[in-house]
C-alpha positions as a Markdown table, in Angstrom:
| # | Residue | x | y | z |
|---|---|---|---|---|
| 1 | Met | 130.5 | 134.5 | 78.4 |
| 2 | Ala | 128.9 | 132.9 | 81.5 |
| 3 | Thr | 130.0 | 134.1 | 84.9 |
| 4 | Gln | 131.5 | 131.3 | 87.0 |
| 5 | Ser | 129.9 | 130.8 | 90.4 |
| 6 | Pro | 132.1 | 131.3 | 93.4 |
| 7 | Val | 133.4 | 128.4 | 95.4 |
| 8 | Ile | 131.4 | 128.2 | 98.7 |
| 9 | Lys | 133.7 | 127.7 | 101.7 |
| 10 | Val | 132.0 | 125.9 | 104.5 |
| 11 | Val | 133.4 | 125.4 | 108.0 |
| 12 | Ala | 132.1 | 122.2 | 109.7 |
| 13 | Leu | 131.9 | 122.0 | 113.5 |
| 14 | Cys | 131.0 | 118.9 | 115.5 |
| 15 | Gly | 129.5 | 119.3 | 119.0 |
| 16 | Ser | 130.7 | 115.9 | 120.1 |
| 17 | Leu | 134.4 | 115.2 | 121.1 |
| 18 | Arg | 134.0 | 111.4 | 121.0 |
| 19 | Lys | 136.3 | 109.8 | 118.4 |
| 20 | Ala | 133.6 | 107.5 | 117.0 |
| 21 | Ser | 130.9 | 110.2 | 117.3 |
| 22 | Tyr | 128.0 | 109.7 | 114.9 |
| 23 | Asn | 127.8 | 113.4 | 114.4 |
| 24 | Arg | 131.4 | 113.6 | 113.4 |
| 25 | Gly | 130.6 | 110.7 | 111.0 |
| 26 | Leu | 128.0 | 113.0 | 109.4 |
| 27 | Ile | 130.7 | 115.6 | 108.8 |
| 28 | Arg | 133.1 | 113.1 | 107.3 |
| 29 | Ala | 130.3 | 111.9 | 105.0 |
| 30 | Ala | 129.4 | 115.4 | 104.1 |
| 31 | Met | 133.0 | 116.1 | 103.1 |
| 32 | Glu | 133.1 | 113.0 | 100.9 |
| 33 | Ile | 129.8 | 113.8 | 99.3 |
| 34 | Cys | 131.0 | 117.4 | 98.6 |
| 35 | Lys | 134.2 | 116.1 | 96.9 |
| 36 | Glu | 132.5 | 113.5 | 94.9 |
| 37 | Ser | 129.2 | 115.0 | 93.9 |
| 38 | Ile | 129.0 | 118.8 | 94.5 |
| 39 | Asn | 131.0 | 121.2 | 92.4 |
| 40 | Gly | 131.7 | 124.7 | 93.8 |
| 41 | Met | 131.6 | 123.9 | 97.5 |
| 42 | Glu | 134.4 | 123.0 | 99.9 |
| 43 | Ile | 134.0 | 121.8 | 103.5 |
| 44 | Glu | 136.7 | 122.2 | 106.1 |
| 45 | Tyr | 136.3 | 120.4 | 109.4 |
| 46 | Val | 137.3 | 122.6 | 112.3 |
| 47 | Asp | 138.3 | 120.8 | 115.5 |
| 48 | Ile | 137.0 | 122.6 | 118.6 |
| 49 | Ser | 138.5 | 120.2 | 121.2 |
| 50 | Ser | 141.5 | 122.4 | 122.0 |
| 51 | Leu | 139.5 | 125.5 | 122.7 |
| 52 | Pro | 139.7 | 126.6 | 126.4 |
| 53 | Ile | 136.5 | 127.1 | 128.3 |
| 54 | Leu | 135.2 | 130.7 | 127.6 |
| 55 | Asn | 136.8 | 133.1 | 130.1 |
| 56 | Thr | 137.1 | 136.7 | 129.1 |
| 57 | Asp | 140.1 | 137.0 | 131.4 |
| 58 | Leu | 142.0 | 135.2 | 128.7 |
| 59 | Glu | 141.3 | 138.1 | 126.3 |
| 60 | Gly | 144.0 | 140.8 | 126.0 |
| 61 | Glu | 143.2 | 144.4 | 126.8 |
| 62 | Asp | 143.9 | 145.2 | 123.1 |
| 63 | Gly | 141.2 | 142.7 | 122.0 |
| 64 | Thr | 143.5 | 139.8 | 121.4 |
| 65 | Phe | 142.6 | 136.1 | 122.0 |
| 66 | Pro | 144.6 | 133.0 | 123.0 |
| 67 | Pro | 146.4 | 131.6 | 119.9 |
| 68 | Glu | 144.1 | 128.6 | 119.5 |
| 69 | Val | 141.0 | 130.8 | 119.8 |
| 70 | Glu | 142.3 | 133.3 | 117.3 |
| 71 | Glu | 143.1 | 130.6 | 114.8 |
| 72 | Phe | 139.6 | 129.2 | 115.2 |
| 73 | Arg | 138.0 | 132.6 | 114.8 |
| 74 | Gln | 140.0 | 133.3 | 111.6 |
| 75 | Lys | 138.7 | 130.0 | 110.1 |
| 76 | Ile | 135.1 | 131.1 | 110.8 |
| 77 | Leu | 135.8 | 134.6 | 109.5 |
| 78 | Arg | 137.1 | 133.3 | 106.2 |
| 79 | Ala | 134.2 | 131.0 | 105.6 |
| 80 | Asp | 131.0 | 131.8 | 103.7 |
| 81 | Ser | 128.9 | 129.3 | 105.6 |
| 82 | Ala | 128.8 | 126.8 | 108.5 |
| 83 | Leu | 127.7 | 123.2 | 108.9 |
| 84 | Phe | 126.9 | 122.3 | 112.5 |
| 85 | Ala | 126.7 | 118.6 | 113.5 |
| 86 | Ser | 124.9 | 119.1 | 116.7 |
| 87 | Pro | 124.3 | 116.3 | 119.2 |
| 88 | Glu | 121.5 | 117.0 | 121.7 |
| 89 | Asn | 122.5 | 117.1 | 125.4 |
| 90 | Asn | 119.6 | 117.5 | 127.9 |
| 91 | Phe | 117.3 | 119.0 | 125.2 |
| 92 | Ser | 119.9 | 121.6 | 124.2 |
| 93 | Val | 123.3 | 122.2 | 122.4 |
| 94 | Ser | 126.3 | 120.3 | 123.7 |
| 95 | Ala | 128.8 | 122.2 | 126.0 |
| 96 | Pro | 131.8 | 122.0 | 123.5 |
| 97 | Leu | 129.7 | 123.4 | 120.7 |
| 98 | Lys | 128.2 | 126.2 | 122.7 |
| 99 | Asn | 131.7 | 127.1 | 124.0 |
| 100 | Ala | 133.0 | 127.3 | 120.4 |
| 101 | Ile | 130.1 | 129.4 | 119.3 |
| 102 | Asp | 130.6 | 131.8 | 122.2 |
| 103 | Trp | 134.3 | 132.3 | 121.5 |
| 104 | Ala | 133.6 | 133.1 | 117.9 |
| 105 | Ser | 130.8 | 135.5 | 118.9 |
| 106 | Arg | 133.1 | 137.7 | 121.1 |
| 107 | Pro | 133.5 | 141.1 | 119.6 |
| 108 | Pro | 133.9 | 141.3 | 116.7 |
| 109 | Asn | 131.4 | 138.6 | 116.1 |
| 110 | Val | 132.8 | 136.4 | 113.2 |
| 111 | Trp | 129.5 | 134.5 | 112.7 |
| 112 | Gly | 127.6 | 137.6 | 111.4 |
| 113 | Asp | 125.7 | 137.4 | 108.2 |
| 114 | Lys | 126.8 | 133.8 | 107.3 |
| 115 | Thr | 124.5 | 131.0 | 106.1 |
| 116 | Ala | 124.3 | 127.8 | 108.0 |
| 117 | Ala | 122.8 | 124.3 | 108.2 |
| 118 | Ile | 122.4 | 121.8 | 111.0 |
| 119 | Val | 122.5 | 118.0 | 111.0 |
| 120 | Ser | 122.2 | 115.8 | 114.0 |
| 121 | Ala | 122.2 | 112.1 | 114.9 |
| 122 | Gly | 120.8 | 110.9 | 118.2 |
| 123 | Gly | 118.1 | 109.0 | 120.0 |
| 124 | Phe | 114.3 | 109.2 | 119.8 |
| 125 | Leu | 114.0 | 112.7 | 118.3 |
| 126 | Gly | 117.3 | 112.6 | 116.4 |
| 127 | Gly | 118.5 | 115.8 | 118.0 |
| 128 | Gly | 115.5 | 117.9 | 117.0 |
| 129 | Val | 115.1 | 119.8 | 120.3 |
| 130 | Gly | 118.8 | 120.7 | 120.4 |
| 131 | Gln | 118.6 | 122.0 | 116.9 |
| 132 | Thr | 115.8 | 124.3 | 117.9 |
| 133 | His | 118.1 | 125.8 | 120.6 |
| 134 | Leu | 120.9 | 126.2 | 118.1 |
| 135 | Arg | 118.5 | 128.1 | 115.8 |
| 136 | Gln | 117.6 | 130.4 | 118.7 |
| 137 | Ile | 121.3 | 131.1 | 119.4 |
| 138 | Gly | 121.8 | 131.8 | 115.7 |
| 139 | Val | 119.3 | 134.7 | 115.8 |
| 140 | Phe | 121.5 | 136.7 | 118.1 |
| 141 | Leu | 124.6 | 135.7 | 116.1 |
| 142 | Asp | 123.0 | 136.9 | 112.8 |
| 143 | Leu | 123.4 | 133.4 | 111.3 |
| 144 | His | 121.0 | 132.5 | 108.5 |
| 145 | Phe | 119.9 | 128.9 | 108.8 |
| 146 | Ile | 118.3 | 127.0 | 105.9 |
| 147 | Asn | 114.9 | 125.8 | 107.0 |
| 148 | Lys | 114.4 | 122.9 | 104.6 |
| 149 | Pro | 115.1 | 120.2 | 104.3 |
| 150 | Glu | 115.6 | 119.3 | 108.0 |
| 151 | Phe | 118.0 | 116.5 | 109.1 |
| 152 | Phe | 117.3 | 114.6 | 112.3 |
| 153 | Leu | 118.7 | 111.1 | 112.3 |
| 154 | Gln | 117.5 | 108.4 | 114.7 |
| 155 | Ala | 120.9 | 106.7 | 114.8 |
| 156 | Phe | 120.1 | 103.7 | 117.0 |
| 157 | Glu | 117.1 | 102.3 | 115.1 |
| 158 | Pro | 117.7 | 99.5 | 112.6 |
| 159 | Pro | 119.0 | 99.2 | 109.9 |
| 160 | Ala | 122.5 | 100.3 | 111.1 |
| 161 | Lys | 123.4 | 103.8 | 110.0 |
| 162 | Phe | 127.1 | 103.8 | 111.1 |
| 163 | Asp | 129.9 | 101.3 | 111.5 |
| 164 | Ala | 131.9 | 100.8 | 114.7 |
| 165 | Asp | 134.2 | 103.7 | 113.8 |
| 166 | Gly | 131.3 | 106.1 | 113.4 |
| 167 | Asn | 131.4 | 106.2 | 109.6 |
| 168 | Leu | 128.1 | 106.7 | 107.8 |
| 169 | Ile | 127.2 | 103.5 | 105.9 |
| 170 | His | 123.5 | 104.0 | 105.2 |
| 171 | Glu | 122.9 | 105.0 | 101.6 |
| 172 | Ala | 119.5 | 106.6 | 102.1 |
| 173 | Thr | 120.9 | 108.8 | 104.8 |
| 174 | Lys | 123.8 | 109.8 | 102.5 |
| 175 | Glu | 121.2 | 110.9 | 100.0 |
| 176 | Arg | 119.4 | 113.0 | 102.6 |
| 177 | Leu | 122.7 | 114.6 | 103.6 |
| 178 | Glu | 123.5 | 115.5 | 100.0 |
| 179 | Lys | 120.1 | 117.3 | 99.8 |
| 180 | Ile | 121.0 | 119.4 | 102.8 |
| 181 | Leu | 124.4 | 120.3 | 101.3 |
| 182 | Leu | 122.8 | 121.3 | 97.9 |
| 183 | Ser | 120.2 | 123.4 | 99.7 |
| 184 | Leu | 123.0 | 125.1 | 101.7 |
| 185 | Gln | 124.9 | 125.8 | 98.5 |
| 186 | Lys | 121.9 | 127.2 | 96.7 |
| 187 | Phe | 120.9 | 129.4 | 99.7 |
| 188 | Thr | 124.5 | 130.7 | 100.2 |
| 189 | Leu | 124.9 | 131.6 | 96.5 |
| 190 | Arg | 121.6 | 133.5 | 96.6 |
| 191 | His | 122.7 | 135.2 | 99.9 |
| 192 | Leu | 126.2 | 136.2 | 98.5 |
| 193 | Thr | 124.6 | 137.6 | 95.4 |
| 194 | Lys | 122.3 | 139.8 | 97.5 |
| 195 | Ile | 125.1 | 141.3 | 99.5 |
| 196 | Glu | 127.5 | 142.0 | 96.7 |
């Protein structure tokens, strides 16, 4: 009898807090693609807007965290993988995303030995420089990023990629996004098999 593959649990984080964010639109599209076309993978969007600014004075002497931080950390801990929708701010990672990453890295680091992928929508370079910084951060966190395919979206060049609410409407971009998700699924399954 064939062994059934495990369901890959992915947490999705968006580095933009704007309601009509194109990067958040990428996550919504990824969740839809996963439900419609990809068996064996589930994506949960994790809102980072309520996290306080990192301040270790907020940590208890017994290693506890503020409730919203602990809830966030538990969601990361339970996941197999992470999908980062990472806008580029000043050639780097956005402040909200870096703050979330840092809270989850506080001892014990809950990012450790997870797989990850990055997508970004932006201007001229489509977020490429910011993605490089996120990959550098991932080295210390022991995150394993897929390398190919890469996903940088020049969001402001015609034809329109998003509607007024930030929803992805460009079919060719949806196809690119699906390839990222399939690559992440394959990489994660291979990784989980090695560590069992």
